[in-house]
C-alpha positions as CSV (number, residue, x, y, z in Angstrom):
1,M,14.6,23.2,-5.4
2,P,13.7,20.3,-3.2
3,L,10.6,20.5,-1.0
4,V,11.3,21.7,2.6
5,R,10.3,19.1,5.2
6,P,10.0,20.0,8.9
7,T,12.6,18.2,11.1
8,D,11.0,19.2,14.4
9,L,7.8,20.7,15.8
10,G,9.3,24.2,16.0
11,G,9.9,24.1,12.2
12,V,6.4,23.1,11.1
13,I,4.9,26.6,10.3
14,P,8.0,27.9,8.5
15,A,8.2,24.6,6.5
16,I,4.5,24.8,5.5
17,N,5.0,28.4,4.4
18,A,8.1,27.4,2.4
19,M,6.2,24.5,0.7
20,A,3.3,26.8,-0.1
21,D,5.7,29.2,-1.7
22,Q,7.2,26.5,-3.8
23,L,3.8,25.2,-4.9
24,E,2.8,28.7,-5.9
25,R,5.9,29.2,-7.9
26,W,5.3,25.7,-9.5
27,A,1.7,26.7,-10.5
28,R,3.0,29.9,-12.1
29,G,5.4,27.9,-14.2
30,E,8.6,29.1,-12.5
31,L,9.6,25.6,-11.3
32,P,9.5,22.4,-13.4
33,P,7.5,19.4,-12.3
34,V,9.2,16.9,-10.0
35,V,10.8,14.3,-12.2
36,D,12.1,10.9,-11.0
37,P,14.3,9.5,-13.8
38,K,13.9,6.0,-12.4
39,V,10.1,5.9,-13.0
40,L,8.8,4.8,-16.3
41,G,6.9,7.6,-18.0
42,S,8.2,10.4,-15.8
43,W,6.6,13.8,-16.4
44,L,8.9,16.3,-18.2
45,E,8.7,20.0,-18.3
46,V,7.1,21.7,-21.4
47,G,6.7,25.3,-20.1
48,G,4.6,25.1,-17.0
49,V,1.0,26.4,-16.7
50,T,-1.0,27.5,-19.8
51,T,-3.8,30.1,-19.9
52,A,-6.1,27.6,-21.7
53,A,-5.5,25.0,-19.1
54,L,-6.3,27.4,-16.3
55,A,-9.5,28.5,-18.0
56,T,-10.8,25.0,-18.0
57,G,-9.7,24.3,-14.5
58,G,-6.7,22.1,-15.5
59,V,-3.0,22.5,-15.4
60,T,-0.5,21.5,-18.1
61,L,2.5,20.2,-16.3
62,G,4.4,18.3,-18.9
63,K,4.4,15.2,-21.2
64,L,5.3,11.6,-21.0
65,A,8.8,10.6,-22.2
66,T,8.5,10.0,-26.0
67,S,12.1,10.1,-27.3
68,Y,15.2,8.0,-26.9
69,S,17.1,10.9,-25.2
70,D,14.5,11.8,-22.5
71,A,13.3,8.2,-21.6
72,P,14.3,6.9,-18.2
73,P,16.6,3.8,-17.8
74,G,14.8,0.5,-18.3
75,Y,12.4,2.0,-20.8
76,L,11.4,-0.6,-23.5
77,I,12.1,1.1,-26.8
78,A,11.6,-1.8,-29.1
79,S,10.6,-5.5,-29.1
80,G,9.7,-8.4,-31.3
81,S,8.3,-11.8,-31.1
82,T,7.2,-14.8,-33.1
83,S,5.0,-17.8,-32.3
84,S,6.3,-19.9,-35.2
85,P,9.2,-22.4,-34.7
86,I,12.2,-21.8,-36.9
87,G,14.7,-24.2,-38.4
88,I,18.3,-23.0,-38.8
89,L,19.2,-24.9,-41.9
90,T,22.4,-26.5,-43.3
91,A,22.8,-23.5,-45.6
92,N,23.0,-21.1,-42.6
93,N,26.6,-22.2,-41.9
94,T,28.3,-18.9,-41.5
95,E,27.5,-15.6,-39.7
96,A,27.2,-13.9,-43.0
97,N,24.3,-16.1,-44.0
98,A,22.7,-16.5,-40.5
99,L,19.0,-17.0,-40.4
100,T,16.8,-14.3,-38.8
101,L,15.0,-15.7,-35.8
102,V,13.2,-12.6,-34.4
103,T,13.3,-8.8,-35.2
104,A,12.6,-5.9,-33.0
105,G,10.7,-2.8,-34.1
106,S,12.7,0.2,-35.5
107,F,13.8,3.0,-33.2
108,T,15.9,6.2,-33.5
109,A,19.0,6.4,-31.3
110,D,21.0,9.4,-30.2
111,G,24.5,7.8,-30.6
112,T,25.3,8.1,-26.9
113,R,22.9,6.0,-24.7
114,P,23.5,2.2,-24.8
115,V,20.7,-0.4,-24.8
116,A,20.4,-3.9,-23.3
117,V,19.3,-6.5,-25.9
118,T,17.7,-9.7,-24.5
119,F,16.7,-12.8,-26.4
120,F,14.5,-15.7,-25.3
121,A,13.3,-19.0,-26.8
122,P,11.7,-21.9,-25.0
123,S,14.2,-24.5,-26.3
124,W,16.2,-25.7,-29.3
125,N,17.1,-29.2,-30.5
126,N,19.6,-30.8,-33.0
127,G,18.2,-32.1,-36.2
128,A,21.6,-32.9,-37.6
129,P,22.9,-36.5,-37.9
130,G,25.7,-35.9,-35.4
131,F,27.7,-33.1,-33.8
132,N,26.3,-29.6,-34.4
133,L,27.5,-26.2,-33.1
134,V,24.9,-23.5,-33.1
135,K,25.5,-19.7,-32.5
136,L,23.4,-16.6,-32.1
137,S,24.5,-13.1,-33.3
138,L,23.1,-9.6,-32.8
139,F,22.5,-7.8,-36.1
140,D,21.8,-4.1,-36.5
141,N,20.4,-2.9,-39.9
142,G,21.6,-6.2,-41.4
143,V,25.2,-6.0,-40.1
144,S,26.5,-8.3,-37.4
145,Q,27.5,-6.7,-34.1
146,G,28.9,-9.9,-32.7
147,Q,28.1,-13.4,-31.4
148,I,26.0,-13.4,-28.2
149,A,25.5,-17.2,-27.6
150,Q,26.8,-20.6,-28.5
151,H,25.8,-24.2,-27.8
152,S,27.1,-27.6,-29.0
153,F,25.0,-30.7,-29.6
154,A,26.7,-34.1,-29.4
155,A,24.1,-36.1,-31.3
156,Q,20.9,-35.9,-33.3
157,G,17.9,-35.3,-31.2
158,D,19.8,-33.6,-28.4
159,F,17.9,-30.6,-27.0
160,T,18.3,-27.9,-24.3
161,G,16.4,-24.9,-23.0
162,P,15.4,-22.3,-22.3
163,V,17.6,-20.4,-24.7
164,G,18.6,-17.0,-23.3
165,A,21.2,-14.4,-24.3
166,A,21.8,-10.7,-23.6
167,T,24.3,-8.0,-24.4
168,K,25.0,-4.3,-24.0
169,Y,25.2,-2.3,-27.3
170,T,25.5,1.4,-28.2
171,P,23.7,2.2,-31.5
172,S,25.0,5.1,-33.6
173,A,22.8,8.1,-34.1
174,G,19.9,7.4,-36.4
175,A,17.4,4.7,-37.2
176,H,18.1,1.1,-36.1
177,T,16.4,-2.3,-36.5
178,L,17.9,-5.0,-34.3
179,S,17.5,-8.7,-35.0
180,I,18.7,-12.0,-33.5
181,R,20.1,-14.4,-36.1
182,G,21.2,-18.1,-35.9
183,W,23.8,-20.2,-37.7
184,N,25.3,-23.6,-37.3
185,T,28.0,-25.9,-38.5
186,V,25.8,-28.7,-39.8
187,G,22.0,-28.1,-39.3
188,P,19.2,-28.1,-39.0
189,T,18.8,-26.6,-35.5
190,N,15.2,-26.4,-34.5
191,V,14.3,-23.4,-32.4
192,S,11.0,-23.7,-30.5
193,A,8.2,-21.1,-30.3
194,G,4.5,-21.1,-29.9
195,A,1.4,-19.0,-29.1
196,G,1.6,-19.7,-25.4
197,G,-1.2,-21.0,-23.2
198,A,-1.6,-24.5,-21.6
199,G,0.3,-27.2,-23.4
200,N,2.0,-24.8,-25.9
201,W,5.5,-23.3,-26.2
202,A,5.8,-19.6,-25.3
203,P,6.7,-17.1,-28.1
204,M,10.3,-16.4,-29.1
205,V,11.1,-12.8,-27.9
206,V,13.7,-10.0,-28.3
207,L,13.6,-6.9,-26.0
208,V,15.5,-3.7,-26.4
209,Q,15.7,-1.5,-23.3
210,L,17.6,1.7,-22.5
211,L,20.4,1.7,-20.0
212,N,22.0,4.7,-18.4
């Protein structure tokens, strides 16, 4: 039940009484806490007021979102980073033998809610003697879920940046570990990363966030 708000002066006393009634019912555990699903860490109902909490002068209203299913949209459920530059080698010339650039932490999905996967690296450059085509793929538990980025270098020493790619993906129910892997036609392709700070490259990063 939404809180009643007075719309004119004549409705102030009835509105205050109605709000007091709602707050009393809330304190007795008859109404759940107010939840805004757009707010990170919204409070969720776990049964209302407890006797122990009242005895110590406190109230148990709920808990922070801790699972894939009850977390709000935008919730960061996994991430990974590296401060070491990585070279995608000549041997990494197919998607099947793509080189892992960065891996996110493991999480457990419900099979319904999709995630947004975002990758960032400061830059990359061509170490091959001529033309080189480099691609990025999203892998889940070691299996490719598709290519998410591609860039072609015309000559050795060519570089570009920053490197960014993102995609929407719905994991099946169960445990998942997502990674971003790179492969190229010739190689090497040097992907930059550092510890950050003045004069240094920023880390290479992958973020996994819940959508709707």
